[in-house]
N, C-alpha and C positions, 0 to 999 in steps of 0.2 A: 504494499500500499504506500501511497506517496506519504501519508502521515508519518510512516515509520522513518522514511527516508529523509524528511524534514527534521524530525526529532534527533535522528543520528548526526546529521550536518550540525544542527545546532548544539548538540551535546559536545561534538568534537570542537567546534568553535570556541565554547565556553572553557572547555578544558585547556585549550591552547591558549586562551586569553589568561587563564588562572596561572598557567606555568610561566608565562612571560611577565 
């Protein structure tokens, strides 16, 4: 589902922002 893709992308983005 697209929702899953969006959630994964958002999660990855949030994790990357938290790391930096």
